[in-house]
C-alpha positions as CSV (number, residue, x, y, z in Angstrom):
1,M,8.8,-7.3,-22.8
2,P,8.2,-10.2,-21.1
3,A,10.5,-13.8,-21.0
4,D,7.9,-15.9,-20.6
5,S,5.6,-15.7,-24.1
6,A,2.7,-16.7,-22.0
7,T,2.8,-13.1,-19.8
8,S,0.7,-10.7,-21.5
9,S,1.7,-7.1,-22.6
10,A,-0.6,-5.9,-19.7
11,E,0.8,-8.1,-16.9
12,W,4.2,-7.3,-17.7
13,Q,3.4,-3.6,-17.3
14,V,1.6,-4.6,-14.1
15,R,4.9,-6.4,-13.1
16,K,6.9,-3.3,-13.8
17,D,5.3,-0.8,-11.8
18,L,4.5,-3.4,-9.0
19,A,8.5,-3.9,-8.8
20,A,9.2,0.0,-9.2
21,C,6.7,0.2,-6.2
22,Y,8.7,-2.3,-4.5
23,R,12.1,-0.2,-5.6
24,L,10.8,2.9,-4.3
25,C,9.7,1.7,-0.7
26,A,13.1,0.4,-0.5
27,L,14.1,3.9,-1.3
28,K,12.0,5.5,1.5
29,H,13.3,3.2,4.2
30,W,9.5,1.7,4.6
31,D,10.8,-1.7,4.1
32,D,11.1,-4.3,7.4
33,L,14.0,-6.6,6.5
34,I,12.3,-9.3,4.4
35,Y,8.6,-8.9,5.6
36,T,5.5,-6.6,4.7
37,H,3.9,-6.8,1.3
38,I,2.4,-5.0,-2.2
39,S,-0.1,-7.1,-4.1
40,A,-1.2,-6.9,-7.4
41,S,-4.2,-8.4,-9.7
42,V,-3.2,-10.1,-12.8
43,P,-5.0,-8.4,-15.6
44,D,-7.8,-10.8,-17.1
45,E,-7.2,-13.1,-14.3
46,P,-9.9,-12.9,-11.8
47,G,-8.4,-14.4,-8.4
48,H,-4.5,-14.0,-8.8
49,F,-2.3,-12.0,-7.6
50,L,1.3,-11.2,-7.7
51,L,3.6,-10.7,-4.6
52,N,7.1,-10.5,-4.0
53,P,9.2,-13.2,-3.4
54,F,9.7,-14.5,0.1
55,G,13.3,-13.9,1.5
56,F,13.9,-10.7,-1.2
57,R,14.2,-7.9,-0.3
58,F,12.9,-4.9,-1.1
59,D,14.9,-3.3,-3.6
60,E,15.9,-7.2,-5.0
61,V,12.4,-7.3,-6.2
62,C,12.4,-7.1,-10.3
63,A,9.4,-7.8,-12.7
64,S,10.5,-11.3,-13.6
65,N,10.8,-12.2,-9.8
66,L,7.2,-11.4,-8.9
67,V,5.1,-14.6,-8.2
68,K,2.0,-15.1,-9.4
69,I,-0.7,-16.3,-6.9
70,D,-4.4,-17.4,-6.3
71,G,-6.5,-15.8,-3.5
72,R,-5.1,-18.3,-1.0
73,G,-1.4,-17.2,-1.2
74,R,-0.9,-20.7,-3.3
75,I,1.6,-20.5,-6.2
76,V,0.3,-20.0,-10.0
77,G,2.2,-21.7,-12.4
78,N,5.5,-22.5,-12.2
79,S,8.5,-20.3,-10.1
80,P,11.4,-21.2,-8.0
81,Y,10.2,-18.5,-5.2
82,Q,7.8,-19.1,-2.7
83,V,5.7,-16.8,-1.2
84,N,4.5,-15.7,2.4
85,A,1.6,-16.9,2.5
86,S,0.4,-16.2,5.4
87,G,1.5,-12.4,5.5
88,F,-0.8,-12.5,2.3
89,A,-3.7,-13.0,4.7
90,I,-4.4,-9.3,5.5
91,H,-4.3,-8.9,1.5
92,G,-6.1,-11.6,0.2
93,A,-9.0,-10.4,2.6
94,V,-8.8,-7.0,1.1
95,H,-8.8,-8.2,-2.5
96,A,-11.5,-10.4,-1.9
97,A,-13.8,-8.0,-0.6
98,R,-12.7,-5.0,-2.5
99,P,-12.4,-5.6,-6.0
100,D,-11.2,-1.8,-6.6
101,A,-8.4,-2.5,-4.6
102,V,-5.9,-3.4,-8.2
103,C,-3.3,-2.6,-5.7
104,V,-3.0,-3.1,-1.7
105,M,0.4,-2.1,0.1
106,H,0.2,-2.8,4.0
107,L,3.5,-1.7,5.3
108,H,5.9,-1.2,8.7
109,N,6.5,2.4,8.0
110,V,7.9,3.7,11.4
111,N,5.4,6.8,11.0
112,T,2.4,4.7,10.6
113,V,3.2,2.5,13.0
114,A,4.4,5.5,15.6
115,V,0.6,7.1,14.8
116,S,-1.4,4.2,14.8
117,A,-0.5,3.2,18.4
118,L,-1.9,7.4,19.4
119,A,-5.6,6.9,20.5
120,D,-6.6,9.8,18.8
121,G,-4.8,8.0,15.3
122,L,-4.3,10.8,12.6
123,L,-5.2,13.8,13.4
124,P,-6.0,16.8,10.9
125,L,-2.8,18.5,11.3
126,S,-1.6,19.0,7.7
127,Q,-2.8,19.3,4.3
128,H,-1.7,15.6,3.6
129,A,-3.9,14.4,6.3
130,L,-6.6,16.0,5.3
131,R,-6.7,13.9,2.3
132,F,-7.4,11.1,4.6
133,Y,-10.1,13.0,6.6
134,E,-13.3,10.7,7.6
135,Q,-11.3,8.7,4.9
136,I,-9.5,6.4,7.2
137,A,-10.0,3.1,9.5
138,Y,-8.6,1.7,12.7
139,H,-8.4,-1.9,13.3
140,D,-7.2,-2.9,16.5
141,Y,-4.4,-5.4,17.0
142,E,-5.0,-9.3,17.5
143,G,-1.5,-10.3,17.4
144,L,0.2,-12.0,14.7
145,A,-2.1,-14.6,13.4
146,L,-5.0,-13.2,11.1
147,T,-7.8,-15.7,11.8
148,P,-10.8,-15.9,9.1
149,V,-12.6,-14.2,11.8
150,E,-10.6,-11.1,12.2
151,Q,-10.1,-10.6,8.4
152,E,-14.0,-10.5,8.1
153,R,-13.9,-7.6,11.2
154,M,-10.9,-5.8,9.5
155,V,-12.8,-5.5,5.6
156,E,-16.0,-4.6,7.8
157,L,-13.7,-1.9,9.5
158,L,-11.9,-0.7,6.5
159,G,-15.0,-0.7,3.9
160,Q,-14.6,1.5,0.9
161,L,-12.2,3.6,2.2
162,P,-8.7,4.2,0.7
163,A,-6.4,3.2,4.0
164,M,-6.7,2.2,7.3
165,L,-4.1,2.3,10.1
166,L,-3.7,-1.5,12.2
167,R,-3.3,-0.2,16.0
168,N,0.2,-0.8,16.7
169,H,0.7,-3.0,13.6
170,G,1.5,-0.8,10.3
171,S,-0.1,1.1,7.5
172,L,-2.8,-0.3,4.4
173,V,-4.1,1.3,1.3
174,C,-6.2,0.1,-1.3
175,G,-5.0,1.6,-4.6
176,R,-7.2,1.0,-8.3
177,T,-3.2,1.6,-9.6
178,V,-0.2,0.9,-8.4
179,A,0.9,4.3,-9.1
180,E,-2.5,5.6,-6.4
181,A,-1.3,3.0,-3.8
182,Y,2.2,4.4,-3.8
183,V,0.9,8.3,-3.9
184,L,-1.4,7.2,-1.0
185,M,0.8,6.0,1.2
186,D,3.3,8.9,0.3
187,T,0.7,11.0,1.5
188,L,-0.5,8.9,4.3
189,D,2.9,8.5,5.7
190,K,3.8,12.6,5.3
191,A,0.7,12.9,7.5
192,C,2.2,10.5,9.8
193,E,5.5,12.1,9.8
194,I,3.9,15.6,10.2
195,Q,2.0,15.1,13.2
196,L,4.5,13.5,15.2
197,K,7.0,16.4,14.5
198,A,4.2,18.5,15.3
199,Q,3.1,17.0,18.3
200,A,7.1,16.2,20.1
201,G,7.0,20.2,19.7
202,G,4.9,20.3,23.2
203,G,2.6,22.9,22.1
204,R,-0.9,23.4,21.6
205,L,-2.1,22.4,17.7
206,N,-4.1,24.3,15.8
207,L,-7.0,22.2,13.6
208,P,-8.8,23.3,10.9
209,L,-11.8,24.0,11.4
210,P,-14.5,20.8,10.3
211,E,-15.9,22.7,8.0
212,I,-12.5,23.2,6.2
213,C,-11.1,19.5,6.9
214,S,-14.2,18.5,4.6
215,K,-14.1,21.1,2.0
216,T,-10.1,20.8,1.5
217,R,-10.6,16.9,1.3
218,D,-13.1,17.1,-1.5
219,Q,-10.5,19.7,-3.1
220,L,-7.9,17.3,-2.7
221,L,-10.1,14.5,-4.0
222,G,-11.1,16.2,-7.3
223,D,-13.0,14.6,-10.1
224,G,-12.7,11.1,-8.1
225,S,-10.0,9.9,-10.5
226,P,-7.2,7.6,-9.7
227,E,-4.7,9.4,-7.8
228,G,-0.9,9.3,-9.3
229,L,-1.3,9.7,-12.7
230,L,1.3,13.0,-13.1
231,E,3.1,11.6,-9.8
232,W,4.3,8.2,-11.3
233,P,5.7,9.0,-14.5
234,A,7.9,11.4,-12.7
235,L,8.9,8.7,-9.7
236,L,9.6,6.3,-12.6
237,R,12.3,8.8,-14.3
238,R,13.8,9.0,-10.7
239,L,14.6,5.3,-9.9
240,D,15.4,4.7,-13.4
241,A,18.2,7.2,-13.1
242,I,19.1,5.4,-9.9
243,D,18.8,1.9,-10.9
244,P,16.4,0.5,-14.1
245,S,16.9,-3.3,-13.3
246,Y,13.3,-3.1,-11.7
247,Q,12.4,-3.7,-15.2
248,H,13.8,-7.0,-16.0
């Protein structure tokens, strides 16, 4: 239960899920020292989001130390922690443009960075990759600072798609829940890893026919319900067995 009586049970649940997501990413070695972020909208508080405290490793994040901020990365209420406001620029732009994006993950996971640097991007080489067939955007690298003009370009390219590769930089996924965002990122990372291994083999690549790619993607999407519903409890059980402190 939340230590702060002003924290609703709905917010506390999102806090626990978001903290779990950070810890799961750490187990996958998707973290990048103290950089990159996973943000989530605060239930019933439009324009407010939760973000990791700047300077903390992903494996140190827990429900209570997540920081509440507004769309410009300014801290809301009292918190002993700071946030990387400039690092929230990508997240803030996506949240503003996509009300459905309850959780936005931007990572520098090695497999996705490597594929983002390939001219052809993600190829339909595996069932994992087919989840993103015609469902992934690309944004060219423009340097460290994300200007308002670049934010506009980025969200326009993203549109209503669930994923984006930031060229020479990293990955971005949008989830209607924290669970969906994590599962999408897991699928994307595996798709990139499989592609890199296939390309490293040096042989001729076998790509399914376009009509098979489309058919498989639609099968994977199913009825369009948020993904991760079944996977998330299983992932939490794994995390609880290792270290349940993310819940506090």
